[in-house]
Each structure stands twice: as C-alpha cells, then as structure tokens.
N, CA, C and O atoms as a MOPAC input file, in Angstrom:
PM7 MOZYME 1SCF
protein

 N     16.57900 1     3.87900 1    18.77600 1
 C     17.52800 1     3.87100 1    17.68000 1
 C     16.87300 1     3.25500 1    16.44900 1
 O     16.16400 1     2.25300 1    16.54800 1
 N     17.10800 1     3.84500 1    15.32000 1
 C     16.56400 1     3.33300 1    14.06500 1
 C     17.48100 1     2.23200 1    13.53300 1
 O     18.70500 1     2.36600 1    13.55000 1
 N     16.88900 1     1.17400 1    13.07500 1
 C     17.65200 1     0.04100 1    12.54400 1
 C     18.25300 1     0.39400 1    11.18600 1
 O     17.96500 1     1.44100 1    10.60600 1
 N     19.07700 1    -0.49100 1    10.71200 1
 C     19.72000 1    -0.29600 1     9.41200 1
 C     18.67700 1    -0.18600 1     8.30100 1
 O     17.55600 1    -0.67800 1     8.43700 1
 N     19.05300 1     0.45200 1     7.22300 1
 C     18.13500 1     0.71700 1     6.10700 1
 C     17.47900 1    -0.55900 1     5.58300 1
 O     16.30100 1    -0.53900 1     5.22500 1
 N     18.21500 1    -1.66100 1     5.53200 1
 C     17.65500 1    -2.90600 1     5.01600 1
 C     16.52600 1    -3.45800 1     5.86600 1
 O     15.69600 1    -4.22200 1     5.37300 1
 N     16.48400 1    -3.08300 1     7.13200 1
 C     15.44400 1    -3.56500 1     8.03800 1
 C     14.24500 1    -2.63400 1     8.09600 1
 O     13.27900 1    -2.92900 1     8.80100 1
 N     14.27700 1    -1.52200 1     7.38000 1
 C     13.19300 1    -0.53600 1     7.41300 1
 C     12.69500 1    -0.29300 1     5.99200 1
 O     13.06600 1     0.69800 1     5.36300 1
 N     11.85600 1    -1.19500 1     5.48500 1
 C     11.45500 1    -1.14000 1     4.08500 1
 C     10.66100 1     0.10900 1     3.69500 1
 O     10.63200 1     0.46600 1     2.51800 1
 N     10.02100 1     0.77800 1     4.64900 1
 C      9.20100 1     1.94100 1     4.30300 1
 C      9.92800 1     3.27300 1     4.52200 1
 O      9.41000 1     4.33300 1     4.17000 1
 N     11.11300 1     3.21200 1     5.09800 1
 C     11.82200 1     4.43900 1     5.48400 1
 C     12.07800 1     5.36600 1     4.30200 1
 O     11.81100 1     6.56400 1     4.39700 1
 N     12.58500 1     4.84400 1     3.20200 1
 C     12.90700 1     5.72100 1     2.06100 1
 C     11.63700 1     6.32000 1     1.44900 1
 O     11.66200 1     7.44400 1     0.94800 1
 N     10.53600 1     5.57900 1     1.48900 1
 C      9.28400 1     6.09900 1     0.94100 1
 C      8.71600 1     7.21200 1     1.82900 1
 O      8.15300 1     8.18500 1     1.32800 1
 N      8.86600 1     7.06300 1     3.14000 1
 C      8.41500 1     8.11400 1     4.06000 1
 C      9.27700 1     9.35100 1     3.89400 1
 O      8.75100 1    10.46300 1     3.84900 1
 N     10.59700 1     9.18400 1     3.79900 1
 C     11.49600 1    10.32700 1     3.57200 1
 C     11.14800 1    11.05500 1     2.27400 1
 O     11.12100 1    12.28500 1     2.22900 1
 N     10.88400 1    10.29000 1     1.23500 1
 C     10.51300 1    10.89800 1    -0.04600 1
 C      9.23100 1    11.71100 1     0.10300 1
 O      9.13500 1    12.82400 1    -0.41400 1
 N      8.25600 1    11.16100 1     0.80200 1
 C      6.99400 1    11.86700 1     1.01100 1
 C      7.20700 1    13.15100 1     1.82500 1
 O      6.58700 1    14.17600 1     1.54100 1
 N      8.06800 1    13.09400 1     2.81900 1
 C      8.38700 1    14.28300 1     3.61200 1
 C      8.97100 1    15.37600 1     2.72000 1
 O      8.53200 1    16.52500 1     2.76900 1
 N      9.94900 1    15.01700 1     1.91500 1
 C     10.60900 1    16.00700 1     1.05500 1
 C      9.66200 1    16.57200 1    -0.00100 1
 O      9.65200 1    17.77700 1    -0.25500 1
 N      8.87200 1    15.70100 1    -0.61100 1
 C      7.91800 1    16.17200 1    -1.61400 1
 C      6.87300 1    17.10000 1    -0.99900 1
 O      6.49500 1    18.10000 1    -1.60800 1
 N      6.40700 1    16.77200 1     0.20200 1
 C      5.42700 1    17.60300 1     0.88800 1
 C      6.02000 1    18.97200 1     1.23200 1
 O      5.35500 1    19.99600 1     1.07600 1
 N      7.27100 1    18.98700 1     1.69900 1
 C      7.92600 1    20.26300 1     2.00700 1
 C      8.09900 1    21.11800 1     0.75400 1
 O      7.85700 1    22.32400 1     0.77900 1
 N      8.51500 1    20.49000 1    -0.33100 1
 C      8.66800 1    21.22400 1    -1.60400 1
 C      7.32700 1    21.76700 1    -2.08300 1
 O      7.23600 1    22.91800 1    -2.51100 1
 N      6.30200 1    20.95200 1    -2.01200 1
 C      4.97000 1    21.38300 1    -2.42300 1
 C      4.49500 1    22.55500 1    -1.57100 1
 O      3.97700 1    23.53800 1    -2.10300 1
 N      4.66600 1    22.46000 1    -0.26400 1
 C      4.24500 1    23.53500 1     0.62200 1
 C      4.98100 1    24.83500 1     0.34900 1
 O      4.37500 1    25.90700 1     0.32200 1
 N      6.27600 1    24.73900 1     0.14900 1
 C      7.09200 1    25.93400 1    -0.11100 1
 C      6.71200 1    26.58200 1    -1.43900 1
 O      6.50900 1    27.79400 1    -1.50900 1
 N      6.61700 1    25.77600 1    -2.48200 1
 C      6.27600 1    26.32200 1    -3.79600 1
 C      4.84700 1    26.86000 1    -3.82400 1
 O      4.58100 1    27.88300 1    -4.45500 1
 N      3.93300 1    26.18000 1    -3.14700 1
 C      2.55700 1    26.66900 1    -3.06700 1
 C      2.52000 1    28.00700 1    -2.33700 1
 O      1.85000 1    28.94200 1    -2.77600 1
 N      3.24000 1    28.09600 1    -1.22700 1
 C      3.29300 1    29.35800 1    -0.48300 1
 C      3.79600 1    30.49900 1    -1.37500 1
 O      3.19600 1    31.57200 1    -1.42700 1
 N      4.89500 1    30.25000 1    -2.06600 1
 C      5.46400 1    31.29800 1    -2.92700 1
 C      4.49800 1    31.69000 1    -4.03900 1
 O      4.30800 1    32.87500 1    -4.31500 1
 N      3.89400 1    30.70000 1    -4.66800 1
 C      2.95500 1    30.99200 1    -5.75500 1
 C      1.74000 1    31.76400 1    -5.28100 1
 O      1.29200 1    32.69200 1    -5.95400 1
 N      1.20100 1    31.38900 1    -4.12700 1
 C      0.04300 1    32.09400 1    -3.58300 1
 C      0.42100 1    33.47900 1    -3.07400 1
 O     -0.31500 1    34.44400 1    -3.27900 1
 N      1.56100 1    33.57400 1    -2.41600 1
 C      2.01300 1    34.84800 1    -1.85200 1
 C      2.21000 1    35.90200 1    -2.94600 1
 O      1.86900 1    37.07000 1    -2.76200 1
 N      2.75500 1    35.48200 1    -4.06900 1
 C      2.99400 1    36.41700 1    -5.17300 1
 C      1.82500 1    36.49200 1    -6.14600 1
 O      1.89100 1    37.20800 1    -7.14500 1
 N      0.75900 1    35.75700 1    -5.85800 1
 C     -0.45900 1    35.84900 1    -6.64900 1
 C     -0.37900 1    35.26000 1    -8.04100 1
 O     -1.11000 1    35.68500 1    -8.93500 1
 N      0.49600 1    34.28800 1    -8.23900 1
 C      0.64700 1    33.71100 1    -9.57300 1
 C     -0.08600 1    32.37900 1    -9.73400 1
 O     -0.19400 1    31.86200 1   -10.84600 1
 N     -0.59000 1    31.82300 1    -8.63200 1
 C     -1.36900 1    30.58100 1    -8.70800 1
 C     -2.56000 1    30.69500 1    -7.77000 1
 O     -2.65100 1    31.62000 1    -6.96200 1
 N     -3.46400 1    29.74500 1    -7.89200 1
 C     -4.57100 1    29.59100 1    -6.95600 1
 C     -4.49000 1    28.18000 1    -6.38600 1
 O     -4.08900 1    27.23900 1    -7.07200 1
 N     -4.87300 1    28.05000 1    -5.13400 1
 C     -4.84100 1    26.73600 1    -4.49300 1
 C     -5.86100 1    25.81400 1    -5.15400 1
 O     -7.02700 1    26.17600 1    -5.31000 1
 N     -5.41200 1    24.62200 1    -5.53900 1
 C     -6.29200 1    23.67100 1    -6.19900 1
 C     -7.02000 1    22.75300 1    -5.23900 1
 O     -8.03600 1    22.16200 1    -5.60200 1
 N     -6.51900 1    22.62200 1    -4.02100 1
 C     -7.12800 1    21.73700 1    -3.03200 1
 C     -8.30900 1    22.45500 1    -2.38000 1
 O     -8.11400 1    23.47100 1    -1.71200 1
 N     -9.53400 1    21.94400 1    -2.56100 1
 C    -10.70200 1    22.62200 1    -1.99400 1
 C    -10.68500 1    22.69000 1    -0.46200 1
 O    -11.32500 1    23.56500 1     0.12000 1
 N     -9.96400 1    21.78000 1     0.19400 1
 C     -9.87500 1    21.80800 1     1.65000 1
 C     -8.97000 1    22.93000 1     2.15100 1
 O     -9.12700 1    23.40400 1     3.27700 1
 N     -8.03000 1    23.35100 1     1.31900 1
 C     -7.07700 1    24.39300 1     1.71500 1
 C     -7.35300 1    25.73900 1     1.05700 1
 O     -6.74400 1    26.74600 1     1.41700 1
 N     -8.25200 1    25.75800 1     0.11400 1
 C     -8.47700 1    26.94600 1    -0.71900 1
 C     -8.78200 1    28.21400 1     0.07700 1
 O     -8.35500 1    29.30000 1    -0.31500 1
 N     -9.51100 1    28.09300 1     1.18400 1
 C     -9.92200 1    29.26500 1     1.95800 1
 C     -8.85900 1    29.73900 1     2.94700 1
 O     -9.03900 1    30.77200 1     3.59200 1
 N     -7.76500 1    29.00700 1     3.07400 1
 C     -6.71600 1    29.37600 1     4.01800 1
 C     -5.74000 1    30.36600 1     3.39700 1
 O     -5.60400 1    30.44000 1     2.17600 1
 N     -5.06800 1    31.11800 1     4.24600 1
 C     -4.03800 1    32.04400 1     3.77800 1
 C     -2.80400 1    31.24600 1     3.34300 1
 O     -2.64600 1    30.08900 1     3.73400 1
 N     -1.93200 1    31.85900 1     2.53700 1
 C     -0.71200 1    31.14800 1     2.13000 1
 C      0.12300 1    30.67000 1     3.32400 1
 O      0.67300 1    29.56900 1     3.30300 1
 N      0.21200 1    31.50700 1     4.36500 1
 C      0.99100 1    31.12400 1     5.53900 1
 C      0.33200 1    29.95600 1     6.27900 1
 O      1.02700 1    29.08000 1     6.79200 1
 N     -0.98600 1    29.93900 1     6.33600 1
 C     -1.70000 1    28.83200 1     6.98700 1
 C     -1.49100 1    27.53400 1     6.21400 1
 O     -1.31300 1    26.47300 1     6.81300 1
 N     -1.51300 1    27.61400 1     4.90000 1
 C     -1.28000 1    26.41900 1     4.07300 1
 C      0.12800 1    25.89400 1     4.29700 1
 O      0.32900 1    24.68900 1     4.45000 1
 N      1.10600 1    26.79700 1     4.31900 1
 C      2.48600 1    26.39200 1     4.57600 1
 C      2.59900 1    25.75600 1     5.95800 1
 O      3.29900 1    24.75700 1     6.12500 1
 N      1.91900 1    26.32200 1     6.94000 1
 C      1.94900 1    25.77400 1     8.30200 1
 C      1.36100 1    24.36400 1     8.34100 1
 O      1.91200 1    23.47800 1     8.99600 1
 N      0.25400 1    24.15700 1     7.64700 1
 C     -0.35600 1    22.82200 1     7.58200 1
 C      0.61800 1    21.83700 1     6.95100 1
 O      0.78200 1    20.72100 1     7.44500 1
 N      1.26300 1    22.24300 1     5.86600 1
 C      2.22000 1    21.36200 1     5.18800 1
 C      3.41500 1    21.04900 1     6.08900 1
 O      3.88700 1    19.91300 1     6.12300 1
 N      3.90200 1    22.05000 1     6.81400 1
 C      5.02800 1    21.81900 1     7.71900 1
 C      4.64400 1    20.86200 1     8.84000 1
 O      5.42500 1    19.98300 1     9.20400 1
 N      3.44600 1    21.03000 1     9.38500 1
 C      2.99200 1    20.13000 1    10.44900 1
 C      2.83900 1    18.69500 1     9.93400 1
 O      3.17600 1    17.73900 1    10.63300 1
 N      2.33100 1    18.55500 1     8.71400 1
 C      2.22100 1    17.22600 1     8.12500 1
 C      3.60000 1    16.59400 1     7.96000 1
 O      3.77800 1    15.40900 1     8.23900 1
 N      4.56700 1    17.37500 1     7.51100 1
 C      5.92500 1    16.85000 1     7.36000 1
 C      6.52300 1    16.44300 1     8.70300 1
 O      7.22300 1    15.43500 1     8.79000 1
 N      6.25300 1    17.21700 1     9.74100 1
 C      6.73800 1    16.86200 1    11.08200 1
 C      6.09900 1    15.54800 1    11.53600 1
 O      6.77400 1    14.68900 1    12.10300 1
 N      4.81000 1    15.39600 1    11.28800 1
 C      4.12700 1    14.14500 1    11.64800 1
 C      4.71300 1    12.96200 1    10.88100 1
 O      4.92900 1    11.89100 1    11.44900 1
 N      4.96400 1    13.15800 1     9.60200 1
 C      5.57400 1    12.09000 1     8.80700 1
 C      6.98100 1    11.77200 1     9.30700 1
 O      7.37900 1    10.60800 1     9.35300 1
 N      7.73200 1    12.81100 1     9.68200 1
 C      9.07900 1    12.60600 1    10.21700 1
 C      9.02500 1    11.76300 1    11.49300 1
 O      9.87700 1    10.90300 1    11.71300 1
 N      8.02700 1    12.01400 1    12.32000 1
 C      7.87400 1    11.24800 1    13.56000 1
 C      7.62900 1     9.76500 1    13.28300 1
 O      7.98600 1     8.91000 1    14.09300 1
 N      7.01700 1     9.46600 1    12.13500 1
 C      6.80600 1     8.05200 1    11.77000 1
 C      8.12500 1     7.29400 1    11.63700 1
 O      8.17200 1     6.08000 1    11.83100 1
 N      9.19400 1     8.01800 1    11.30400 1
 C     10.49000 1     7.36700 1    11.13000 1
 C     11.02400 1     6.77500 1    12.43400 1
 O     11.91700 1     5.92900 1    12.41100 1
 N     10.48400 1     7.21400 1    13.56000 1
 C     10.95100 1     6.75100 1    14.86000 1
 C      9.94600 1     5.81900 1    15.53300 1
 O      9.97000 1     5.62700 1    16.74800 1
 N      9.06700 1     5.24800 1    14.72100 1
 C      8.06600 1     4.31100 1    15.22400 1
 C      8.26200 1     2.95800 1    14.54500 1
 O      9.02100 1     2.85000 1    13.58200 1
 N      7.58600 1     1.93700 1    15.03700 1
 C      7.66400 1     0.62000 1    14.38600 1
 C      7.08300 1     0.60200 1    12.97300 1
 O      7.25300 1    -0.38300 1    12.25500 1
 N      6.40000 1     1.67600 1    12.55800 1
 C      5.79000 1     1.72600 1    11.22100 1
 C      6.80200 1     1.44700 1    10.12000 1
 O      6.49400 1     0.73600 1     9.16300 1
 N      8.01000 1     1.99800 1    10.24300 1
 C      9.00100 1     1.83800 1     9.16300 1
 C      9.49400 1     0.39400 1     9.03500 1
 O     10.14700 1     0.05100 1     8.05000 1
 N      9.18700 1    -0.45000 1    10.02100 1
 C      9.61000 1    -1.84600 1     9.96600 1
 C      8.56900 1    -2.75900 1     9.33300 1
 O      8.83100 1    -3.94400 1     9.12500 1
 N      7.39200 1    -2.22200 1     9.02500 1
 C      6.31200 1    -3.02600 1     8.45900 1
 C      6.75100 1    -3.60700 1     7.11700 1
 O      7.32300 1    -2.90600 1     6.28200 1
 N      6.48000 1    -4.87800 1     6.92500 1
 C      6.84500 1    -5.56600 1     5.68600 1
 C      5.63300 1    -5.70100 1     4.76400 1
 O      5.53000 1    -6.67500 1     4.01800 1
 N      4.72100 1    -4.74000 1     4.80800 1
 C      3.46800 1    -4.82400 1     4.07300 1
 C      3.59300 1    -4.22700 1     2.67300 1
 O      4.01400 1    -3.08300 1     2.50000 1
 N      3.22100 1    -5.02400 1     1.69200 1
 C      3.20100 1    -4.52800 1     0.32100 1
 C      2.13200 1    -3.46800 1     0.11000 1
 O      2.28200 1    -2.59300 1    -0.74300 1
 N      1.05100 1    -3.54100 1     0.88300 1
 C     -0.01800 1    -2.55200 1     0.76600 1
 C      0.45600 1    -1.17200 1     1.19700 1
 O      0.17900 1    -0.18300 1     0.51800 1
 N      1.17400 1    -1.09300 1     2.32800 1
 C      1.68700 1     0.20600 1     2.77800 1
 C      2.73000 1     0.73400 1     1.80300 1
 O      2.76800 1     1.92900 1     1.51000 1
 N      3.56700 1    -0.15200 1     1.30700 1
 C      4.58400 1     0.26200 1     0.32300 1
 C      3.90900 1     0.82700 1    -0.91800 1
 O      4.31800 1     1.87100 1    -1.42500 1
 N      2.88800 1     0.15100 1    -1.40900 1
 C      2.15000 1     0.60300 1    -2.58800 1
 C      1.46400 1     1.94700 1    -2.32100 1
 O      1.46800 1     2.83200 1    -3.17800 1
 N      0.87700 1     2.09400 1    -1.12900 1
 C      0.22300 1     3.35000 1    -0.76300 1
 C      1.22500 1     4.50200 1    -0.76300 1
 O      0.94500 1     5.56700 1    -1.31300 1
 N      2.38300 1     4.29600 1    -0.15300 1
 C      3.39000 1     5.36000 1    -0.09000 1
 C      3.95100 1     5.68500 1    -1.46900 1
 O      4.18800 1     6.85200 1    -1.77900 1
 N      4.16200 1     4.68400 1    -2.28600 1
 C      4.64100 1     4.93300 1    -3.65000 1
 C      3.59600 1     5.71100 1    -4.43500 1
 O      3.93800 1     6.62700 1    -5.18300 1
 N      2.33100 1     5.35700 1    -4.27200 1
 C      1.25300 1     6.09200 1    -4.95800 1
 C      1.19100 1     7.54700 1    -4.49900 1
 O      1.03300 1     8.45500 1    -5.31500 1
 N      1.31500 1     7.76500 1    -3.19200 1
 C      1.31800 1     9.13700 1    -2.66400 1
 C      2.51200 1     9.91400 1    -3.20700 1
 O      2.37700 1    11.08800 1    -3.55300 1
 N      3.66300 1     9.28400 1    -3.28400 1
 C      4.85000 1     9.94900 1    -3.82900 1
 C      4.67900 1    10.27200 1    -5.31100 1
 O      5.12300 1    11.32300 1    -5.77200 1
 N      4.04300 1     9.38100 1    -6.05000 1
 C      3.79800 1     9.64000 1    -7.46800 1
 C      2.82600 1    10.81000 1    -7.63800 1
 O      3.02500 1    11.66100 1    -8.50500 1
 N      1.78200 1    10.85400 1    -6.81900 1
 C      0.82500 1    11.95600 1    -6.87700 1
 C      1.51000 1    13.27900 1    -6.56000 1
 O      1.30400 1    14.26800 1    -7.26400 1
 N      2.32000 1    13.30500 1    -5.50900 1
 C      3.06100 1    14.51800 1    -5.17200 1
 C      4.03200 1    14.91200 1    -6.27800 1
 O      4.24400 1    16.09900 1    -6.52600 1
 N      4.61500 1    13.93100 1    -6.93500 1
 C      5.53100 1    14.23400 1    -8.05000 1
 C      4.79100 1    14.91900 1    -9.19200 1
 O      5.32300 1    15.84400 1    -9.80600 1
 N      3.57500 1    14.47500 1    -9.48300 1
 C      2.76200 1    15.11500 1   -10.52600 1
 C      2.42200 1    16.54300 1   -10.11200 1
 O      2.48100 1    17.45900 1   -10.93200 1
 N      2.06800 1    16.73600 1    -8.84300 1
 C      1.76200 1    18.08400 1    -8.34500 1
 C      2.98700 1    18.98200 1    -8.47100 1
 O      2.87000 1    20.14000 1    -8.87200 1
 N      4.15800 1    18.45500 1    -8.13000 1
 C      5.37300 1    19.25700 1    -8.26200 1
 C      5.70100 1    19.54200 1    -9.72300 1
 O      6.26300 1    20.59100 1   -10.03900 1
 N      5.35700 1    18.62600 1   -10.60500 1
 C      5.53500 1    18.88400 1   -12.03100 1
 C      4.67100 1    20.06900 1   -12.46400 1
 O      5.10700 1    20.89000 1   -13.27100 1
 N      3.46000 1    20.16300 1   -11.93700 1
 C      2.61100 1    21.32400 1   -12.21800 1
 C      3.25600 1    22.61000 1   -11.70800 1
 O      3.18800 1    23.64700 1   -12.36800 1
 N      3.88100 1    22.54200 1   -10.53600 1
 C      4.59900 1    23.70600 1   -10.01400 1
 C      5.73000 1    24.11300 1   -10.96100 1
 O      5.92900 1    25.29600 1   -11.23400 1
 N      6.45500 1    23.12900 1   -11.44900 1
 C      7.55700 1    23.42100 1   -12.37500 1
 C      7.02800 1    24.07400 1   -13.64000 1
 O      7.66600 1    24.97400 1   -14.18900 1
 N      5.86600 1    23.62800 1   -14.10700 1
 C      5.26000 1    24.21500 1   -15.31600 1
 C      4.92200 1    25.67100 1   -15.08900 1
 O      5.26300 1    26.50800 1   -15.92500 1
 N      4.24900 1    26.01500 1   -13.96600 1
 C      3.89300 1    27.42700 1   -13.76600 1
 C      5.10900 1    28.27600 1   -13.47200 1
 O      5.12500 1    29.45700 1   -13.81900 1
 N      6.12700 1    27.71700 1   -12.84600 1
 C      7.36600 1    28.47600 1   -12.64200 1
 C      8.01300 1    28.73200 1   -14.00200 1
 O      8.52300 1    29.82200 1   -14.25900 1
 N      7.98900 1    27.71800 1   -14.86900 1
 C      8.52800 1    27.89900 1   -16.22000 1
 C      7.79700 1    28.98600 1   -16.98600 1
 O      8.42400 1    29.79000 1   -17.67600 1
 N      6.47100 1    29.01800 1   -16.87000 1
 C      5.68900 1    30.07400 1   -17.54100 1
 C      6.06100 1    31.44400 1   -16.99500 1
 O      6.11300 1    32.41300 1   -17.75200 1
 N      6.32000 1    31.54400 1   -15.70100 1
 C      6.69400 1    32.82300 1   -15.10700 1
 C      8.04500 1    33.29100 1   -15.59300 1
 O      8.23600 1    34.47000 1   -15.89000 1
 N      8.98200 1    32.36600 1   -15.67300 1
 C     10.33700 1    32.72100 1   -16.08900 1
 C     10.38600 1    33.05200 1   -17.57600 1
 O     11.02000 1    34.02600 1   -17.98200 1
 N      9.71700 1    32.24400 1   -18.37600 1
 C      9.74300 1    32.43600 1   -19.82700 1
 C      8.81100 1    33.58300 1   -20.23000 1
 O      9.17700 1    34.44500 1   -21.02900 1
 N      7.60200 1    33.57800 1   -19.66500 1
 C      6.58500 1    34.53000 1   -20.09200 1
 C      6.67500 1    35.79300 1   -19.34500 1
 O      5.88700 1    36.70900 1   -19.58200 1

C-alpha cells in the first residue's frame, strides 16, 4: 500500500515525469509517423516511430513501478532536484513539440 502523499516526497515528481514521457512519446510518434519531424535523440534516431513509442511506453511503465517501491519515500534533496531537472527538460522538449504542431496548424 502506498502511504499518504505527505509521506512520499518524490511521488508527484515521478508522476509528472511519467506523464511528460508519455506525452513526448505520443507526440514524437505522431510527428515521425506523418513525416513532419525528425528524431533529435541520436540514441533513438535509427529506430522506427513505433519502436520509439514502445521504448517510451516501457520507460513510463518502469517509472510507474517506482511508485510502489521505497524510492518514493526518500527524503533526499538530490533526488528531488534530479527529478525536477528531468521534468524541466521534458517540459522544454514538449514546448518544441507545441511549436512544430503550431507551425503545422498555422502553416
């Protein structure tokens, strides 16, 4: 059983990372599938759009599993800072997605 939110300081940051990763994977898949973007990550560049989406989904499942481990109870400022930084990076990536979607809709 997961403890109350106040006892799990990293839970909201992990949830945010899960959601951002899912959004990134979905938007990347759509952009690649319709040929309107190119993958910017050199580690994923050679994979098909479906393979990239699969990798992103598996990562989200792994992150979701963290919610049921003692990890979410860690009171470490370093882990909190790391997760916030990862969420900020994903937010910037999603902002880039919003920009290219805007160009598609407007242009």
